[in-house]
Backbone as JSON, one array per atom type, in Angstrom:
{
  "sequence": "MLYRFPNLSVAVITRDSVRQALGSGITAEQIINFLRSHAHPRTASQVPRIPPTITDQICLWELERDRFQFTDGVLYNQFLSSNDFELLRDYAKDLGVLVWENPQKRTMVVGKSGHDEVKRFWKRQKAANS",
  "N": [[128.5, 131.37, 92.86], [127.04, 132.33, 89.97], [126.76, 131.84, 87.18], [128.42, 129.65, 84.89], [130.41, 129.43, 82.17], [132.24, 128.25, 79.27], [134.19, 130.31, 78.7], [133.62, 132.23, 80.56], [132.73, 133.25, 83.79], [130.29, 134.04, 86.17], [129.77, 135.73, 89.11], [128.7, 136.77, 92.38], [129.98, 139.0, 94.65], [129.66, 139.16, 97.97], [129.17, 140.55, 101.24], [128.81, 138.48, 103.07], [129.88, 136.29, 101.65], [132.56, 137.03, 101.42], [133.24, 137.23, 104.11], [132.95, 134.55, 104.83], [135.04, 133.42, 103.37], [137.19, 134.76, 104.61], [136.93, 133.7, 107.14], [137.77, 131.15, 106.61], [140.43, 131.42, 106.43], [141.46, 132.79, 104.27], [142.88, 135.71, 102.98], [142.05, 139.22, 102.47], [143.72, 140.35, 100.6], [144.52, 138.1, 99.15], [142.09, 137.38, 97.95], [141.67, 139.62, 96.31], [143.95, 139.48, 94.67], [143.37, 137.06, 93.37], [141.08, 137.81, 91.93], [142.22, 139.75, 90.25], [144.07, 138.21, 88.77], [142.4, 136.47, 87.45], [140.75, 137.98, 85.93], [138.88, 139.14, 83.08], [140.46, 138.96, 79.86], [140.19, 141.32, 78.34], [140.24, 143.33, 80.18], [142.84, 143.72, 80.74], [144.14, 145.91, 79.66], [143.12, 147.94, 81.13], [143.59, 150.17, 83.82], [143.05, 150.54, 87.13], [142.79, 146.91, 87.02], [140.73, 145.76, 88.48], [138.0, 147.47, 89.78], [138.53, 150.17, 92.07], [136.59, 150.56, 94.05], [135.61, 148.04, 94.54], [137.87, 146.58, 95.44], [138.5, 148.12, 97.68], [136.2, 147.75, 99.25], [136.31, 145.02, 99.84], [138.63, 144.96, 101.38], [137.74, 146.59, 103.5], [135.76, 144.95, 104.6], [137.37, 142.95, 105.59], [138.81, 144.38, 107.56], [136.7, 145.06, 109.2], [136.04, 142.62, 110.25], [138.33, 142.05, 111.73], [138.25, 143.9, 113.69], [137.47, 143.5, 116.33], [138.8, 142.09, 119.31], [138.76, 139.24, 121.05], [138.73, 138.18, 124.41], [138.91, 135.9, 127.03], [137.5, 136.44, 130.19], [136.87, 137.68, 133.56], [134.31, 139.42, 135.14], [134.44, 142.03, 137.41], [132.59, 143.76, 139.74], [130.4, 145.9, 141.64], [131.77, 146.99, 143.83], [132.26, 148.13, 147.14], [133.49, 150.49, 147.79], [135.45, 153.17, 146.36], [138.1, 152.93, 147.02], [138.43, 150.17, 147.46], [137.96, 149.24, 144.87], [140.08, 150.51, 143.46], [142.31, 149.39, 144.73], [142.14, 146.65, 144.07], [142.1, 146.84, 141.28], [144.62, 148.02, 140.76], [146.27, 145.97, 141.66], [145.63, 143.92, 139.86], [146.5, 145.18, 137.54], [149.26, 145.37, 138.05], [149.89, 142.66, 137.96], [149.46, 142.27, 135.32], [147.09, 141.37, 134.21], [144.81, 142.8, 133.88], [142.15, 143.55, 131.85], [140.18, 145.37, 131.08], [138.72, 148.44, 132.27], [136.45, 150.52, 134.13], [136.47, 153.16, 135.85], [134.53, 155.03, 136.78], [132.19, 153.57, 137.07], [133.11, 151.68, 138.74], [133.98, 149.14, 137.8], [135.55, 146.28, 136.39], [137.43, 144.11, 134.2], [139.07, 141.12, 134.44], [141.6, 139.09, 133.09], [141.06, 135.64, 132.33], [143.14, 133.95, 133.05], [144.34, 135.23, 135.2], [142.44, 135.39, 137.13], [142.13, 133.62, 139.41], [144.35, 134.27, 141.03], [143.89, 137.01, 141.55], [141.49, 136.82, 142.88], [142.27, 135.36, 145.19], [143.97, 137.28, 146.34], [142.09, 139.28, 146.89], [140.48, 138.02, 148.8], [142.35, 137.7, 150.86], [142.8, 140.38, 151.48], [140.26, 141.16, 152.39], [140.03, 139.52, 154.63], [142.11, 140.51, 156.19], [141.2, 143.06, 156.73], [139.02, 142.62, 158.27]],
  "CA": [[128.69, 131.36, 91.43], [125.74, 132.39, 89.31], [126.84, 131.17, 85.88], [129.75, 129.21, 84.48], [130.5, 129.08, 80.76], [133.64, 127.93, 78.96], [135.07, 131.47, 78.76], [133.06, 133.25, 81.42], [132.09, 132.89, 85.06], [129.61, 135.18, 86.76], [129.56, 135.52, 90.54], [128.4, 137.96, 93.16], [130.79, 139.1, 95.86], [128.86, 139.77, 99.03], [129.81, 140.63, 102.56], [128.79, 137.13, 103.66], [130.81, 135.4, 100.95], [133.91, 137.45, 101.8], [133.44, 136.83, 105.51], [133.13, 133.11, 104.85], [136.41, 133.19, 102.9], [138.09, 135.22, 105.67], [136.83, 132.7, 108.21], [138.5, 129.96, 106.17], [141.85, 131.73, 106.42], [141.84, 133.51, 103.06], [142.97, 137.14, 103.28], [141.48, 140.12, 101.47], [144.72, 140.49, 99.53], [144.45, 136.89, 98.32], [140.87, 137.48, 97.14], [141.91, 140.65, 95.29], [144.91, 138.93, 93.7], [142.65, 136.08, 92.57], [140.24, 138.54, 90.98], [143.1, 140.37, 89.24], [144.69, 137.21, 87.9], [141.37, 135.77, 86.69], [139.89, 138.96, 85.25], [138.75, 138.95, 81.63], [141.63, 139.51, 79.14], [139.94, 142.68, 77.86], [140.52, 144.3, 81.25], [144.3, 143.83, 80.91], [144.58, 147.26, 79.3], [142.56, 148.89, 82.09], [144.32, 150.36, 85.07], [143.33, 149.19, 87.6], [141.97, 145.85, 86.41], [139.55, 145.62, 89.34], [137.65, 148.82, 90.26], [138.95, 150.45, 93.45], [135.48, 150.42, 94.99], [135.5, 146.62, 94.89], [139.01, 146.2, 96.28], [138.36, 148.83, 98.96], [135.14, 147.13, 100.05], [136.81, 143.73, 100.34], [139.54, 145.3, 102.48], [136.93, 147.07, 104.63], [135.12, 143.79, 105.22], [138.4, 142.28, 106.39], [139.06, 145.21, 108.73], [135.51, 144.94, 110.05], [136.14, 141.32, 110.94], [139.46, 142.09, 112.65], [138.07, 145.06, 114.57], [137.31, 143.07, 117.71], [139.7, 141.08, 119.83], [138.04, 138.6, 122.15], [139.56, 137.65, 125.48], [138.15, 135.36, 128.14], [137.77, 137.2, 131.4], [135.91, 137.66, 134.65], [133.86, 140.76, 135.46], [134.4, 142.42, 138.82], [131.82, 144.98, 139.94], [129.74, 146.02, 142.94], [132.71, 147.32, 144.9], [131.61, 148.98, 148.13], [134.13, 151.8, 147.83], [136.44, 153.43, 145.31], [139.39, 152.41, 147.49], [138.44, 148.74, 147.17], [138.12, 149.1, 143.42], [141.43, 150.92, 143.05], [143.26, 148.42, 145.26], [142.09, 145.42, 143.25], [142.49, 147.21, 139.92], [146.07, 148.21, 140.73], [146.89, 144.64, 141.8], [145.46, 143.23, 138.57], [147.39, 145.88, 136.6], [150.63, 144.95, 138.35], [150.04, 141.29, 137.48], [149.33, 142.27, 133.86], [145.9, 140.62, 133.83], [143.67, 143.71, 133.74], [141.75, 143.63, 130.44], [139.36, 146.57, 130.86], [138.26, 149.05, 133.51], [135.62, 151.72, 134.09], [136.52, 153.66, 137.24], [133.3, 155.72, 137.18], [131.2, 152.56, 137.49], [133.83, 150.73, 139.58], [133.85, 147.85, 137.12], [136.75, 145.9, 135.65], [137.49, 142.74, 133.7], [140.39, 140.5, 134.64], [141.79, 137.93, 132.25], [140.74, 134.38, 132.99], [144.36, 133.37, 133.61], [144.7, 135.9, 136.45], [141.29, 135.47, 138.03], [142.35, 132.93, 140.69], [145.31, 135.04, 141.83], [143.22, 138.24, 141.99], [140.48, 136.39, 143.86], [142.99, 135.06, 146.44], [144.41, 138.56, 146.89], [140.92, 139.98, 147.42], [140.07, 137.33, 150.03], [143.35, 138.05, 151.89], [142.56, 141.77, 151.87], [139.03, 141.2, 153.19], [140.31, 138.9, 155.92], [142.98, 141.42, 156.94], [140.43, 144.24, 157.13], [137.9, 142.22, 159.14]],
  "C": [[127.3, 131.33, 90.78], [125.73, 131.6, 88.0], [128.27, 130.75, 85.62], [129.67, 128.74, 83.04], [131.96, 128.78, 80.45], [134.59, 129.12, 79.09], [134.61, 132.53, 79.75], [132.45, 132.64, 82.67], [131.49, 134.17, 85.64], [129.32, 134.84, 88.23], [129.23, 136.85, 91.2], [129.27, 137.92, 94.41], [129.95, 139.85, 96.89], [129.67, 139.8, 100.32], [129.89, 139.24, 103.18], [129.78, 136.2, 102.98], [132.26, 135.75, 101.29], [134.2, 137.05, 103.24], [133.64, 135.33, 105.64], [134.55, 132.75, 104.41], [137.42, 133.61, 103.97], [138.1, 134.24, 106.83], [137.57, 131.42, 107.89], [140.0, 130.21, 106.09], [142.35, 132.43, 105.17], [141.84, 135.0, 103.38], [142.32, 137.96, 102.17], [142.44, 140.27, 100.3], [144.72, 139.28, 98.6], [143.21, 136.92, 97.42], [141.08, 138.47, 96.0], [142.9, 140.15, 94.24], [144.26, 137.88, 92.81], [141.8, 136.78, 91.51], [141.08, 139.18, 89.87], [143.65, 139.34, 88.27], [143.66, 136.46, 87.05], [140.39, 136.73, 86.0], [139.9, 138.68, 83.74], [139.94, 139.59, 80.91], [141.42, 140.94, 78.64], [140.23, 143.73, 78.92], [142.03, 144.48, 81.46], [144.8, 145.23, 80.59], [144.05, 148.31, 80.28], [143.45, 148.98, 83.34], [143.42, 151.09, 86.03], [142.39, 148.17, 86.96], [140.66, 145.65, 87.17], [139.24, 147.02, 89.88], [138.03, 149.01, 91.74], [137.81, 150.29, 94.46], [135.33, 148.97, 95.44], [136.64, 146.21, 95.81], [138.93, 146.87, 97.66], [137.32, 148.15, 99.85], [135.59, 145.79, 100.61], [137.76, 143.97, 101.51], [138.78, 145.8, 103.71], [136.23, 145.93, 105.35], [136.13, 143.01, 106.06], [138.68, 143.07, 107.66], [137.9, 145.12, 109.72], [135.58, 143.67, 110.88], [137.23, 141.35, 112.0], [139.35, 143.2, 113.69], [138.02, 144.66, 116.04], [138.37, 142.03, 118.07], [139.04, 140.52, 121.08], [139.01, 137.97, 123.13], [138.63, 137.11, 126.56], [138.5, 136.13, 129.39], [136.66, 137.07, 132.41], [135.6, 139.11, 135.02], [133.83, 140.96, 136.97], [133.63, 143.73, 138.91], [131.22, 144.96, 141.34], [130.73, 146.2, 144.09], [132.02, 148.29, 145.86], [132.23, 150.37, 148.19], [135.11, 151.94, 146.66], [137.81, 152.89, 145.71], [139.51, 150.92, 147.22], [138.68, 148.49, 145.68], [139.55, 149.39, 142.99], [142.49, 149.93, 143.53], [143.31, 147.17, 144.38], [142.5, 145.7, 141.81], [144.01, 147.34, 139.8], [146.8, 146.87, 140.85], [146.8, 143.88, 140.48], [146.36, 143.86, 137.51], [148.83, 145.44, 136.79], [150.9, 143.52, 137.87], [149.99, 141.22, 135.95], [148.12, 141.5, 133.37], [144.65, 141.49, 133.7], [143.37, 143.89, 132.25], [141.05, 144.95, 130.16], [138.94, 147.12, 132.22], [137.36, 150.25, 133.23], [135.56, 152.25, 135.52], [135.24, 154.35, 137.71], [132.26, 154.73, 137.69], [131.81, 151.5, 138.41], [133.65, 149.31, 139.06], [135.16, 147.56, 136.39], [136.63, 144.45, 135.2], [138.93, 142.28, 133.85], [140.46, 139.28, 133.75], [141.58, 136.64, 133.02], [141.97, 133.76, 133.67], [144.74, 133.99, 134.95], [143.59, 135.93, 137.47], [141.56, 134.82, 139.39], [143.29, 133.72, 141.6], [144.66, 136.32, 142.38], [142.18, 137.91, 143.06], [141.14, 136.07, 145.21], [143.45, 136.35, 147.13], [143.24, 139.28, 147.55], [140.45, 139.34, 148.73], [141.04, 137.64, 151.16], [143.1, 139.48, 152.4], [141.31, 141.88, 152.75], [139.26, 140.62, 154.57], [141.17, 139.82, 156.8], [142.23, 142.62, 157.47], [139.28, 143.89, 158.08], [138.25, 142.21, 160.6]]
}
């Protein structure tokens, strides 16, 4: 808030301020509704009351924040052969714990909840092949 007078408040909406509000559980739609309901009475005749560039940017900042989904996991790499990689990948897939894979680099991420089971399976396979 830059200025506050009896009939006027002046503030700057920044990416950081919107992200802070989003982090507190306030949605972009709630911010936009607040701005619409507290806009100056002279803007009541304007359609829309809040310029689309402002509402669009607030929505984009919310989408930017929700773009990533974080999951705890364990990275598996350095497989000696493609067959080893595919065997373990398929097992993790069947369990439903495979989060990500890159077959070209023989790398995969298994969800933390399935790591122990995949690790036991891998040890059994190694012991059987020895």
